[in-house]
C-alpha atoms as one frame of an Amber mdcrd trajectory, in Angstrom:
protein
  12.217   7.073  18.165   9.496   9.384  16.780   6.725  10.866  19.185   3.996
  13.015  17.396   1.224  15.029  18.966  -2.099  14.709  17.093  -4.821  17.745
  16.411  -8.427  16.426  16.981  -8.946  16.891  13.190  -5.886  14.589  12.409
  -7.037  12.129  15.313 -10.276  11.677  13.452  -8.786  11.090   9.836  -6.744
   8.750  11.228  -9.503   7.030  12.661 -11.833   7.018   9.491  -8.475   5.636
   8.091  -7.888   2.724  10.164 -11.362   1.819  10.103 -11.322   1.920   5.884
  -7.758  -0.458   6.190 -10.123  -2.707   8.709 -13.182  -2.762   6.284 -13.236
  -6.179   4.264 -10.653  -8.480   3.838  -7.028  -7.313   2.610  -5.641 -10.513
   3.435  -7.906 -12.381   0.736  -7.758  -9.456  -1.531  -3.771  -9.044  -1.482
  -3.244 -12.717  -2.415  -4.214 -12.407  -6.056  -1.211  -9.564  -6.159   1.615
 -11.758  -4.953   3.075 -12.652  -7.832   4.177  -8.760  -8.464   4.835  -8.250
  -5.020   7.842 -10.764  -5.190   9.022  -8.949  -8.655   9.369  -5.973  -6.748
  11.100  -7.524  -3.682  13.469  -9.448  -6.239  14.682  -6.180  -7.656  16.047
  -4.725  -4.338  18.439  -7.634  -4.104  18.158  -7.839  -0.320  21.030 -10.163
   0.917  19.529 -12.551   3.902  20.680 -11.222   7.404  19.655  -7.683   6.529
  17.237  -5.648   8.570  14.084  -5.117   7.237  11.028  -2.690   8.308   7.732
  -3.147   6.002   5.533  -0.003   6.746   2.214  -0.259   6.178   2.650  -4.280
   5.795  -0.941  -5.404   5.404  -1.786  -8.879   6.291   2.326  -9.514   5.582
   2.611 -10.107   1.756   6.019  -8.456   1.328   7.206  -9.022   5.041   6.487
 -12.731   4.273   8.329 -12.843   1.325  11.688 -11.614   2.505  11.170 -13.737
   5.871  11.626 -16.940   3.755  14.659 -15.503   2.237  16.418 -15.392   5.307
  16.002 -11.276   6.040  15.064 -10.125   9.770  11.641  -8.774   8.993   9.496
  -6.101  11.312   6.208  -5.445   9.832   4.102  -2.304  10.564  -0.007  -1.174
   9.919  -2.265   1.223  11.363  -4.734  -1.647  11.039  -4.763  -4.212  14.177
  -6.706  -6.998  12.218  -4.201  -7.455   9.375  -1.211  -7.143  12.106  -2.955
 -10.023  13.880  -3.372 -12.319  10.599   0.169 -10.895   9.459   1.382 -12.503
  12.979  -0.998 -15.536  12.237   0.636 -16.309   9.012   4.226 -16.359  10.117
   3.974 -18.155  12.926   1.816 -20.970  10.732   5.048 -21.073   8.629   7.727
 -20.960  11.512   9.073 -17.775  10.551  10.446 -14.955  12.893   8.989 -12.487
  11.188   7.460  -9.780  13.699   4.435  -7.397  13.421   3.223  -4.836  15.619
   0.502  -1.892  15.193   2.139   1.709  14.561   1.908   4.702  12.257   4.007
   5.272   9.245   4.212   9.296  10.523   5.799   8.060  13.799   7.499   4.932
  13.644   8.096   3.455  17.348  11.898   3.387  16.138  15.241   4.344  16.712
  17.205   6.360  14.233  19.296   4.016  11.311  17.894   0.955  12.918  17.483
  -1.252   9.385  19.376  -1.673   6.204  16.107  -1.503   4.385  12.727   0.629
   4.737  10.201  -0.567   1.923   6.186   0.080   1.711   4.249  -1.660  -1.016
   1.046   0.485  -2.060   0.618   1.317   1.881   2.084   4.107   2.930   1.027
   6.210   0.153  -2.252   6.537   2.106  -1.288   8.161   4.931  -2.451  11.648
   5.354   0.753  13.828   5.991   2.960  12.386   3.183   6.215  14.761   4.330
   6.612  12.953   7.557   6.133   9.719   5.881   8.656  10.373   3.723  10.858
  11.678   6.825  10.211   8.993   8.915  11.183   6.502   6.223  14.087   8.088
   5.996  14.928   8.753   9.611  14.475   4.452  10.479  16.939   3.729   7.320
  20.810   3.303   8.236  23.011   5.881   5.813  23.821   3.914   2.484  20.479
   1.518   3.120  17.674   1.368   0.668  14.405   3.176   0.455  11.614   1.418
  -1.350   8.172   2.262  -2.486   5.900   1.321  -5.114   2.872   3.723  -5.275
  -0.100   4.257  -7.707  -0.074   6.847 -10.216  -2.774   8.921 -11.237  -2.817
   8.256 -15.088  -2.985   4.658 -14.591  -5.973   2.455 -13.983  -6.273   2.421
  -9.985  -5.971   6.623 -10.543  -8.766   5.952 -12.855 -10.705   3.997 -10.369
 -10.201   6.316  -7.327 -11.453   9.152  -9.424 -14.618   7.140 -10.660 -15.116
   6.222  -6.597 -14.726   9.884  -6.141 -17.473  11.109  -7.730 -19.749   9.882
  -5.491 -18.240  10.122  -2.180 -17.054  13.382  -0.476 -12.981  14.294  -0.309
 -11.213  12.666   2.097  -9.451  15.913   3.621  -5.989  14.622   3.185  -3.679
  14.974   0.169  -4.033  12.802  -2.883  -2.042   9.227  -2.048  -1.822   9.749
  -5.935   0.513  12.099  -5.709   2.847   9.291  -4.496   3.116   8.487  -7.867
   4.323  11.460  -9.308   8.229  11.708  -9.579   8.655  15.515  -9.201   6.923
  14.815  -5.821   8.787  12.453  -4.933  11.972  14.212  -5.273  10.662  17.162
  -3.160   9.518  14.941  -0.531  12.663  12.813  -0.076  14.960  15.922  -1.076
  18.408  15.726   0.579  17.354  12.838   2.628  18.594  10.522   0.282  21.504
  10.765  -2.469  20.588   8.294  -4.966  16.932   8.132  -6.205  15.840   5.391
  -8.804  12.613   5.952 -10.425  10.750   3.472 -12.845   6.957   2.896 -13.952
   6.117  -0.870 -13.639   2.689  -2.130 -14.469   0.932  -4.092 -11.615  -1.314
  -7.131 -12.921  -4.857  -7.557 -11.538  -6.106 -11.341 -12.534  -8.909 -13.087
 -11.953 -10.570 -16.176 -12.923 -14.119 -14.170 -12.857 -15.613 -11.378 -15.210
 -15.551  -7.437 -14.415 -18.878  -7.642 -12.486 -17.405  -9.924 -10.283 -14.089
  -7.983 -10.053 -16.174  -4.917  -8.848 -18.003  -7.134  -6.551 -15.131  -8.763
  -4.946 -13.096  -5.050  -4.465 -16.284  -4.585  -2.644 -16.499  -7.012  -0.293
 -12.573  -7.236   0.306 -11.033  -4.173  -0.454 -11.293  -1.775   2.234 -11.560
   1.985   0.484 -14.052   0.067  -1.962 -15.939  -1.705   0.884 -16.182   1.760
   2.779 -17.290   3.696  -0.383 -20.126   1.417  -0.924 -20.891   1.217   2.549
 -21.782   5.179   2.350 -23.812   5.293  -0.705 -28.151   4.567  -0.783 -29.254
   1.825  -3.126 -29.165   4.274  -6.422 -25.811   5.420  -5.402 -24.588   1.885
  -5.071 -26.179   0.645  -8.215 -24.599   3.843 -10.053 -21.057   3.197  -8.644
 -20.969  -0.564  -9.647 -22.266   0.369 -13.185 -19.727   2.848 -13.700 -16.704
   0.598 -11.958 -17.953  -2.254 -14.184 -17.787  -0.159 -17.043 -13.998   0.713
 -16.010 -12.925  -2.774 -15.662 -14.767  -4.089 -18.669 -12.848  -1.160 -21.077
  -9.249  -2.195 -19.484  -9.658  -6.121 -19.487  -7.393  -7.941 -21.971  -8.541
 -11.280 -21.026 -11.037 -13.730 -22.663 -14.828 -13.792 -22.027 -15.455 -14.980
 -17.953 -11.728 -13.386 -16.953 -10.449 -10.448 -16.001  -6.691  -9.227 -16.813
  -6.338  -5.549 -15.994  -2.461  -3.725 -15.747  -2.328  -1.056 -13.322   0.557
   1.535 -13.355   2.707   2.236 -10.404   5.460   4.159  -9.887   8.783   2.378
  -8.257  10.994   3.981  -6.052  14.137   2.909  -4.718  16.264   5.518  -2.958
  19.703   5.207  -1.072  19.912   6.923   2.454  22.327   9.724   2.397
């Protein structure tokens, strides 16, 4: 079981991250992404009865998919409100999935406790990536599966974060988008894994409303965008909205009144050494 002493700077950064992910309504936001979450899960081919840990699980999207398939699931996240929502969703379906507040950099579990350790666009946002890689590997059994999906810098979400970054101060942590770089993945996991399969996948944002409303949707429900808008004055909010709407419009492949944008992520499927 990992323990980790925090410096004041790291504690402050983690507090800001926790506040960010508790903002908005990630449960509502993630409902539009369930199709690709299921596709990601199905590619893992997890057998019923396996023990799976979902790291940075949000409101339980992937964990609940696994629990419905007869997998023993625990989900963890730093945002207390998301854990509460995940547990409520599990109870509403009478599923045995369990959820608890925990940090991806210091997982409160014994070594080699899980057959499968996953993080779907989640642990990539923790501030100390080498600790994340170590912890994902530590709690996985030898021969088990470690799987991630991470946004890439060159994909649509990378461009969206770059747009937002023009308006707000740097976070003080390494770019989460480095998790979408194949060379960085190989370096971070290193000898902790004995096989590493990397594939670029398209994640689909599909909304029954136009790009201007998509920006408002992100502003209301997606924590990082919610907090970015909240940090700006009226002129800044107007400018950011205009730039994001232009970005969504430029990449939109749907007919008028709808939005369909594909965002590249790097899928990581590793075997624990």
